[in-house]
matplotlib code that plots the C-alpha trace (Angstrom):
import matplotlib.pyplot as plt

x = [6.3, 6.8, 6.8, 3.3, 2.0, 3.7, 2.2, -1.5, -1.2, 0.0, -3.0, -5.5, -4.0, -4.2, -7.6, -8.7, -7.3, -8.9, -12.1, -11.8, -11.1, -14.0, -16.2, -15.1, -15.5, -19.1, -19.8, -18.4, -20.1, -23.5, -23.1, -21.9, -24.6, -27.2, -25.7, -25.4, -28.9, -30.5, -28.7, -29.3, -33.1, -33.7, -31.4, -31.8, -28.8, -29.1, -29.4, -26.1, -24.0, -20.6, -19.4, -22.1, -20.6, -23.6, -22.9, -19.3, -20.2, -22.6, -20.0, -17.5, -19.9, -20.6, -16.8, -16.3, -19.2, -17.5, -14.2, -15.7, -17.5, -14.2, -12.2, -14.8, -14.6, -10.9, -10.9, -13.4, -11.4, -8.3, -6.5, -3.9, -3.5]
y = [-212.1, -210.7, -207.2, -207.5, -208.6, -205.8, -203.4, -204.9, -204.9, -201.3, -200.3, -201.9, -200.1, -197.0, -197.6, -198.4, -195.1, -193.1, -194.6, -194.0, -190.3, -189.9, -191.4, -189.2, -186.1, -187.1, -187.4, -184.1, -182.6, -183.7, -182.9, -179.2, -178.6, -179.7, -177.6, -174.6, -174.9, -175.5, -172.8, -170.4, -171.2, -171.1, -168.2, -164.6, -164.8, -162.7, -165.0, -164.2, -162.8, -164.2, -163.6, -166.0, -169.3, -171.1, -169.6, -170.7, -174.2, -174.5, -173.4, -175.7, -178.5, -177.9, -177.8, -181.1, -182.7, -181.3, -182.7, -186.3, -186.2, -185.4, -187.8, -190.6, -190.0, -189.9, -193.3, -194.8, -194.0, -195.7, -192.7, -192.8, -191.5]
z = [-93.9, -90.4, -91.6, -93.1, -89.9, -87.9, -90.4, -90.4, -86.5, -86.6, -89.0, -86.6, -83.7, -85.4, -86.6, -83.1, -81.7, -84.5, -83.8, -80.2, -80.9, -83.3, -80.7, -78.1, -80.4, -81.2, -77.4, -76.7, -79.6, -78.5, -75.0, -76.0, -78.5, -76.0, -73.0, -75.3, -76.8, -73.3, -71.7, -74.5, -74.5, -70.7, -69.8, -70.4, -72.9, -76.2, -79.2, -80.8, -78.0, -78.8, -75.2, -73.8, -72.6, -74.0, -77.4, -77.2, -76.0, -78.9, -81.3, -80.0, -80.2, -83.8, -84.5, -82.7, -84.9, -88.0, -86.9, -86.0, -89.6, -91.3, -89.5, -90.0, -93.8, -93.9, -91.8, -94.1, -97.1, -95.6, -94.4, -97.1, -100.5]

ax = plt.figure().add_subplot(projection="3d")
ax.plot(x, y, z, "-o")
ax.set_aspect("equal")
plt.show()
């Protein structure tokens, strides 16, 4: 009986930390995409210059968005196979 309670509290703790990570990734994604787009639109940067910090910020923001989506789906399915 005690093992079941310990296991459910561990799962709850894991879910809470996973949700915090997902929320942080979403926040970082939105911030980087906005900074990258605004910097690109207002600056004299070439549209697809891979050395531009705005392009890198935009790309990292998109990667964070995909990571948060993937982790959210994984968490919603239970996280176990």
